[in-house]
C-alpha positions as CSV (number, residue, x, y, z in Angstrom):
1,M,113.6,170.4,48.7
2,L,109.8,169.8,48.9
3,V,107.9,172.9,48.1
4,T,104.1,173.0,48.4
5,T,101.2,175.4,48.6
6,T,99.5,173.3,51.2
7,A,99.8,174.0,55.0
8,T,100.4,170.3,55.8
9,L,102.2,167.4,54.2
10,Q,100.3,164.1,53.8
11,D,102.1,161.2,55.4
12,R,104.9,163.5,56.7
13,T,105.4,164.9,60.2
14,I,106.6,168.4,60.6
15,T,109.2,168.3,63.4
16,D,110.4,172.0,63.4
17,Y,109.3,175.3,62.0
18,K,112.2,177.5,60.8
19,G,110.1,180.6,59.9
20,V,109.0,182.6,56.9
21,V,111.2,182.5,53.8
22,T,110.9,184.7,50.8
23,G,112.2,185.3,47.3
24,E,111.7,188.1,44.9
25,A,112.5,188.8,41.2
26,I,111.9,192.0,39.4
27,L,111.5,192.4,35.6
28,G,112.6,195.9,34.6
29,A,111.3,198.3,32.0
30,N,113.8,197.2,29.4
31,I,112.4,193.6,29.6
32,F,108.9,195.0,28.7
33,K,110.3,197.1,25.8
34,D,112.1,194.1,24.4
35,L,109.1,191.9,24.8
36,F,106.7,194.4,23.1
37,A,109.2,194.8,20.3
38,G,108.7,191.1,19.6
39,I,104.9,191.4,19.8
40,R,104.6,189.4,16.6
41,D,104.9,186.2,18.6
42,I,101.4,186.7,20.0
43,V,99.1,183.8,19.1
44,G,95.6,183.5,20.4
45,G,96.0,186.6,22.6
46,R,99.1,185.1,24.4
47,S,102.7,186.2,24.1
48,A,105.1,183.3,24.4
49,A,108.1,185.7,25.1
50,Y,106.2,187.5,27.8
51,E,105.0,184.2,29.4
52,E,108.6,182.9,29.3
53,E,109.9,186.0,31.1
54,L,107.2,185.7,33.8
55,R,108.1,182.0,34.2
56,R,111.8,182.8,34.5
57,A,111.0,185.5,37.2
58,K,108.8,183.0,39.1
59,D,111.6,180.4,39.0
60,M,114.1,182.9,40.2
61,A,111.9,183.9,43.1
62,L,111.2,180.3,44.1
63,A,114.9,179.4,43.9
64,E,115.8,182.3,46.2
65,M,113.1,181.2,48.7
66,V,114.3,177.6,48.6
67,Q,117.9,178.8,49.2
68,Q,116.8,180.8,52.2
69,A,115.0,177.7,53.5
70,R,118.2,175.6,53.0
71,D,120.3,178.2,54.8
72,A,117.8,177.9,57.8
73,G,118.2,174.2,57.9
74,A,114.8,173.3,56.5
75,N,114.1,170.4,54.1
76,A,110.6,171.7,52.9
77,V,108.7,174.9,52.4
78,I,104.9,174.8,53.0
79,G,102.1,177.3,52.4
80,V,103.9,178.8,49.4
81,D,102.2,181.9,47.9
82,L,103.2,183.6,44.7
83,D,102.3,187.3,44.1
84,Y,102.7,189.4,40.9
85,E,102.8,193.2,41.4
86,T,103.7,196.1,39.2
87,V,106.2,198.5,40.9
88,G,108.0,201.7,39.9
89,Q,106.8,204.9,38.3
90,G,103.8,204.1,36.2
91,G,104.1,200.4,36.9
92,S,107.3,200.1,34.7
93,M,108.5,197.0,36.5
94,L,107.0,193.7,37.5
95,M,107.8,192.0,40.7
96,V,107.3,188.3,41.4
97,A,107.4,187.4,45.1
98,A,107.4,183.9,46.7
99,A,106.8,183.3,50.4
100,G,106.3,180.3,52.5
101,T,107.2,178.6,55.8
102,A,110.4,176.7,56.0
103,V,110.0,173.5,58.0
104,V,111.8,170.2,58.8
105,V,109.9,167.1,58.0
106,E,110.5,163.4,58.6
């Protein structure tokens, strides 16, 4: 499945639009507690464990979006946007959301 942030595909023709597809992943408060317990892995102001959890959540959101596109009969997703938001009481959880347009391309 081709996934891109652009609205068009170079050298490819879009033959059908299947609609908006989305995927979400939420990291709960326990994830943050575990990550901050391992704060010693911070090097140069970056936490490898925290970055890995964010990457995992992003991958989960994208996979869910791609599956939705497959289910709609698409073979590509264009105009993909990723958003990161805190949710819950006091921002205790982090949500990663992916959204794009499912299309069929030649």
